[in-house]
C-alpha positions in Angstrom: -23.8 17.4 0.5 -27.5 17.9 -0.5 -29.2 14.7 -1.7 -31.0 14.4 -5.0 -34.3 14.4 -3.2 -33.7 17.6 -1.3 -32.6 19.3 -4.5 -35.7 18.1 -6.2 -37.9 19.4 -3.4 -36.1 22.8 -3.4 -36.7 23.1 -7.2 -40.4 22.1 -6.8 -40.9 24.8 -4.1 -39.1 27.4 -6.2 -41.0 26.5 -9.4 -43.6 29.3 -9.1 -40.8 31.9 -9.2 -39.1 30.3 -12.2 -41.8 29.6 -14.8 -45.0 31.1 -16.2 -48.5 30.5 -15.1 -49.2 27.8 -17.7 -46.4 25.6 -16.5 -47.4 26.1 -12.9 -50.9 25.0 -13.6 -49.6 22.0 -15.6 -47.3 21.1 -12.7 -50.3 21.3 -10.3 -52.3 19.0 -12.6 -49.4 16.6 -12.7 -49.3 16.5 -8.8 -52.9 15.6 -8.7 -52.3 12.8 -11.2 -49.3 11.7 -9.1 -51.6 11.2 -6.1 -54.0 9.2 -8.2 -51.0 7.2 -9.5 -50.0 6.4 -5.9 -53.5 5.1 -5.4 -53.2 2.8 -8.4 -49.7 1.8 -7.5 -50.7 0.4 -4.1 -52.9 -2.1 -6.0 -50.6 -2.7 -8.9 -47.2 -2.7 -7.3 -48.0 -4.3 -4.0 -51.2 -6.4 -4.3 -50.6 -7.4 -7.9 -54.0 -6.1 -9.1 -54.5 -3.7 -12.0 -57.4 -1.2 -11.5 -59.0 0.7 -14.3 -61.5 2.7 -12.3 -59.6 4.8 -9.8 -61.0 7.9 -11.3 -64.4 6.9 -9.9 -63.1 7.5 -6.4 -61.4 10.7 -7.5 -64.8 11.9 -8.6 -66.5 10.8 -5.3 -63.8 12.8 -3.5 -64.2 15.8 -5.8 -67.9 16.0 -5.3 -67.6 15.5 -1.6 -65.1 18.4 -1.4 -67.4 20.5 -3.5 -70.3 19.8 -1.1 -68.0 20.7 1.9 -67.0 23.9 0.1 -70.5 25.2 0.5 -69.9 25.1 4.2 -66.2 25.9 4.5 -63.5 26.9 2.1 -60.8 25.3 4.2 -58.7 23.1 2.0 -57.6 20.6 4.7 -61.2 20.0 5.8 -62.2 19.4 2.2 -59.2 17.0 1.8 -60.1 15.0 4.8 -63.7 14.7 3.8 -62.8 13.7 0.3 -60.4 11.1 1.6 -63.0 9.6 3.8 -65.6 9.6 1.1 -63.3 7.9 -1.4 -62.5 5.2 1.2 -66.2 4.6 2.0 -67.0 4.3 -1.7 -64.1 1.9 -2.2 -65.1 -0.3 0.7 -68.7 -0.5 -0.5 -67.7 -1.5 -4.0 -64.4 -3.3 -3.3 -66.1 -6.4 -1.8 -67.1 -7.2 -5.4 -63.8 -6.1 -7.1 -61.4 -8.0 -4.8 -63.2 -11.3 -5.6 -61.7 -11.1 -9.0 -58.1 -11.4 -10.3 -56.2 -10.6 -13.4 -58.1 -9.3 -16.4 -61.4 -10.0 -14.6 -60.4 -7.5 -11.9 -59.4 -5.0 -14.6 -62.8 -5.3 -16.2 -64.8 -5.2 -12.9 -63.0 -2.0 -11.9 -63.6 -0.6 -15.3 -67.3 -1.4 -15.0 -67.5 0.2 -11.5 -65.8 3.4 -12.9 -68.3 3.6 -15.8 -71.2 3.2 -13.3 -70.0 6.0 -11.2 -69.4 8.2 -14.3 -73.0 7.4 -15.5 -74.5 8.1 -12.1 -72.7 11.4 -11.9 -74.1 12.4 -15.3 -77.6 11.7 -14.1 -77.7 12.7 -10.4 -74.7 14.8 -9.5 -75.2 18.6 -9.0 -75.0 20.3 -12.4 -75.3 17.1 -14.3 -72.9 16.7 -17.2 -72.1 20.4 -17.1 -70.5 20.1 -13.7 -70.3 22.8 -11.0 -67.9 25.6 -10.1 -66.4 25.9 -6.6 -65.0 28.9 -4.7 -61.2 29.1 -4.3 -59.7 27.1 -1.5 -58.3 28.6 1.7 -55.1 26.8 2.9 -55.4 27.7 6.6 -57.8 29.7 8.8 -57.2 33.4 8.6 -55.5 33.3 5.2 -57.1 34.7 2.0 -58.5 32.4 -0.7 -55.9 31.1 -3.1 -56.5 32.5 -6.6 -53.0 32.9 -7.9 -51.7 29.7 -9.6 -48.4 29.8 -7.7 -50.1 29.6 -4.3 -52.5 26.9 -5.5 -49.6 24.9 -6.7 -47.7 25.2 -3.4 -50.8 24.1 -1.5 -51.2 21.0 -3.8 -47.5 20.3 -3.5 -47.8 20.4 0.3 -50.8 18.1 0.3 -49.1 15.7 -2.2 -46.0 15.5 0.1 -48.3 14.7 3.1 -50.1 12.0 1.2 -46.7 10.7 -0.1 -45.3 10.6 3.4 -48.3 8.6 4.7 -48.0 6.2 1.8 -44.2 5.8 2.4 -44.9 4.7 6.0 -47.7 2.4 4.8 -45.5 0.5 2.3 -43.0 -0.3 5.0 -45.5 -2.1 7.2 -46.2 -5.8 7.7 -49.5 -5.2 5.9 -47.6 -4.2 2.7 -45.4 -7.3 3.0 -48.5 -9.4 3.1 -49.9 -7.7 0.0 -46.6 -8.5 -1.8 -47.0 -12.1 -0.6 -50.5 -12.2 -2.0 -49.3 -10.9 -5.4 -46.5 -13.5 -5.4 -48.4 -16.6 -4.2 -51.8 -16.1 -2.7 -52.4 -19.7 -1.6 -49.2 -19.6 0.5 -50.4 -16.6 2.3 -53.8 -18.2 2.9 -52.0 -21.3 4.2 -50.2 -19.2 6.7 -53.6 -18.3 8.2 -54.2 -14.9 6.6 -57.6 -13.9 5.2 -56.4 -12.6 1.8 -59.8 -11.3 0.8 -59.9 -8.9 3.8 -56.3 -7.8 3.2 -57.1 -7.0 -0.4 -60.3 -5.2 0.6 -58.3 -3.1 3.1 -55.8 -2.2 0.3 -58.6 -1.4 -2.1 -60.2 0.9 0.6 -56.9 2.7 1.3 -56.4 3.1 -2.4 -59.9 4.6 -2.7 -59.1 7.0 0.1 -55.9 8.2 -1.7 -57.9 8.6 -4.9 -60.5 10.6 -3.0 -57.8 12.9 -1.8 -56.8 13.6 -5.4 -60.4 14.6 -6.0 -60.1 17.4 -3.4 -56.9 18.5 -5.1 -58.7 18.6 -8.4 -61.1 21.2 -7.3 -58.3 23.2 -5.6 -56.6 23.4 -9.0 -59.5 23.9 -11.4 -62.3 25.2 -9.0 -64.6 23.0 -11.1 -65.8 19.4 -11.1 -67.8 17.4 -13.6 -68.5 13.7 -14.5 -65.7 14.0 -17.1 -63.2 13.8 -14.2 -64.2 10.1 -14.0 -63.6 9.4 -17.6 -61.8 6.1 -18.5 -58.8 8.0 -19.8 -58.1 9.4 -16.4 -58.1 5.9 -14.8 -56.0 4.6 -17.7 -53.4 7.3 -17.2 -53.1 6.5 -13.5 -52.8 2.8 -14.3 -50.1 3.5 -17.0 -48.2 5.7 -14.5 -48.3 2.9 -12.0 -47.0 0.4 -14.6 -44.2 2.8 -15.5 -43.3 2.9 -11.8 -42.8 -0.9 -11.7 -43.6 -1.2 -8.0 -42.1 2.1 -7.0 -44.2 5.0 -5.6 -41.6 7.4 -6.7 -41.6 5.9 -10.2 -45.4 6.1 -10.3 -45.2 9.8 -9.6 -42.5 10.3 -12.2 -44.7 8.3 -14.7 -47.6 10.6 -13.9 -45.5 13.7 -14.6 -44.3 12.2 -17.9 -47.7 11.2 -19.1 -49.3 14.6 -18.2 -46.5 16.4 -20.0 -47.0 14.1 -23.0 -50.8 14.8 -23.0 -50.9 18.5 -22.2 -47.5 20.2 -22.6 -46.5 18.4 -25.8 -49.9 19.0 -27.3 -49.0 22.7 -27.7 -45.6 21.9 -29.1 -47.0 19.4 -31.6 -49.9 21.4 -32.9 -52.6 19.6 -30.8 -51.2 16.1 -31.3 -50.4 15.5 -27.6 -53.0 12.7 -27.4 -51.2 11.0 -30.2 -48.0 11.1 -28.3 -49.8 9.8 -25.2 -51.1 6.9 -27.3 -47.6 6.1 -28.4 -46.5 6.1 -24.8 -49.2 3.6 -24.0 -48.0 1.4 -26.9 -44.4 1.6 -25.8 -45.5 0.7 -22.3 -47.4 -2.3 -23.6 -44.4 -3.7 -25.5 -41.5 -2.6 -23.2 -40.4 -5.5 -21.0 -41.3 -4.9 -17.3 -37.7 -5.8 -16.3 -36.4 -2.9 -18.4 -39.1 -0.6 -17.0 -38.1 -1.5 -13.5 -34.5 -0.8 -14.2 -35.3 2.6 -15.7 -37.5 3.5 -12.8 -34.9 2.5 -10.2 -32.3 4.6 -12.0 -34.6 7.6 -12.1 -35.8 7.3 -8.5 -32.6 6.1 -7.0 -34.3 3.5 -4.7 -37.4 1.4 -4.4 -40.1 3.0 -2.3 
């Protein structure tokens, strides 16, 4: 008997042949946000830290991929470069962020995100207008991907690769130590572990995942601008992680839900999609986390 996951994967692969170009583009955007939500979830669900600046590392990854695109259009090369750049940016800024906890951590990451946004406006190529990038090539010898269906399938494949890597990561002893820090940091310190280094490692990995989402952004839009690091993007990733309630699958589902509320519902409601998104945030703020966790587990089938 096919599992729910295999049926979902089959439906995801078949999507370009089932829907129109707009829905395909929307699904590709949702996949990008799902990768960014996994980045936030590693900090929220495992380390107990709520970041509000993950879009900054998405932007670093996007501009890095755009720079690499001037040399090669190979998507996997751009993806690796963006991942490395996001991780480097995170390790350089994370030493400050991981010293804080709770609301202070939230505000520090918000501040870092705004600094990156302002710096991109001033010094990034194209300034606030952004830059356009040539279509991505999935593999050597293949033509550039210009049709939405092929771009979507490429982004889906990259998302599955990132998701598989994250699934392995969250089953390691490192992830268990992060959960221990979230539950009772002094006890982990008493066991002889340097919690600051563990949190910095988690922050760096999360930055790398966010950087990967930046490479996927330019694959989908063929464009990058400082607006990609807007606070609303980070807030959406954080909200998706909170909806996930400690589940990577739930965080991805939350990203799809929020992107649909922001973009797809906007057309149905006469441009009031942002209003619906705001209502989602309010519901998230007042819905008990225990109920959220139960809903997520029912939707995902298991905790991963």
